[in-house]
C-alpha positions, 0 to 999 in steps of 0.5 A: 500500500502505498504511504504519503509523505509531508517533508518540509525544507524539500527544495534543498539539502536533507529534505530535497534527498529524502523527497528523492529516497521516498519517491523512488520506495513508492511514497507519494511526497508533497514537498514544502518549501518557500518555493519550487515545491507543491506547497509554497508556504513561509513557516517563519509566519503565521499566515504560512503555517496556516497556509500548510495545513490547510493546502496538505488537507486539501492535497491529501483528502485530509489523511497523511501517513508521515510527516517530515519536518526538515525546514530550518534555517541558521542566521543571527535573527530571530528567523532562525527560532520561527522556523526551526522551532516555532515552524517545526512545532506548528507543522507537526501540531498543525498536521496532526490531525492528518496523521491521526487518520493515516495508516501507521502514522509517523513524523520526524523532525530535524534537530541538530548535534548542535542542541549539545552545545552552548544555547541561550536558555531565554530562548529554549525557555521562551521557545517551550512557553510558546512565546514567539515574541519573548523567543525572538526578543531573546535572539534579538538580545543574544545578537546585541550581547554577540552571542548570536553562535548561541542562537541555532542551537538553542531553536534545535535544542528546544525543538528536541525538548518539545519532542520528547514531551510531546511524543509520549502524550495522549495526542502522540503516543496515544493516536499511535503516531511515532514521534522522533526528531534526528540530529545531523553533524556537520551535513554537506548542504547548501546552508553549511557550504559557507563552512566548508568553504572557508578553511578557518571556519572549517576548522572551528565547524570541526572542532565543535562538530568533530565527526571521527566516523567518515567525516561529514555526511551527505543529505543523501547519507541522511535520508535513508535513517529519516526513511526508517523512522517514518516507516511502518517498520518503527513500531515502538521507537518514540520520543527520542533524538537519533544522533547520524553524527559520525560520532560527534555527540559521543565525543563532545558529551562523552558517557556521563548523561547515562 
C-alpha cells in the first residue's frame, strides 16, 4: 500500500534528498518550501503555517501517513527560532489530525547536534512556553551581546525538548503516532557550504562538531534514517533524538549523560 508523506524543507539539502529516496520507495510525497515545491509557504509566519496545513488537507483529502519537519535556517536573526522551532512545531501540530487518520502514522523533525552545544536558555525557555515574541526578543538580545552563535543551537535544543515531551502524550503516542527527531552533524548542504569552503571556519566547525566516523555526511546519507523512522517497521521508537553525526555527540558529551 502506497504511503503519503509531507516533507518541509523539500527544495534543498536533507529534505530534497529524502523526497527523492521516498519517491524511489513508492511513497507519494508532498514537498513544502518557500519555492520549488508542491506547497509554497513561509513557516516563519503564522499565515504561512496556516497555509501549509490548509493546503496539505486539500491535497491529501485529510489523511497523511508521515510528516518530516525538515525546514530550517541558521541566521543571527529571529527567523531562526521562528522557522526552526515555531515553524516545526506548527507543522507537526497542524498536521497531526491528518496523521491520526493515516495508516501507521509517523512523524520526524530535524534537529541538530548543535543542541548539545552551549545555547541561550532564554530562547529555549520562551520557545517552550510558546511565546514567539519573547523568543524573538531573546534572539535579538543575544545578537546585541554578540552571542549570535548561541541562537541556532537554542532553536534546535528547544525542538528536541518539545519532541521528548509531546511524543509520550495522548495526542501522539495515545493516537499511535511515533514522534522522533534526528540530530545530524555537519552535512554538506547549501546552508553549511560557507563553513566548508572557508578553511578557518571549517577548522572551527570541525572542532565543535568532531566526526570521527567518516567525516562530513551528504544529505543522501541522512535520508535512509528518516525513511526508516517514518516506516511501519518503526513500531516502538518514539520520543527519541537520534544522532546521525559520525560520533560527534559521543565525542563532545562522552558517557556521563547516562
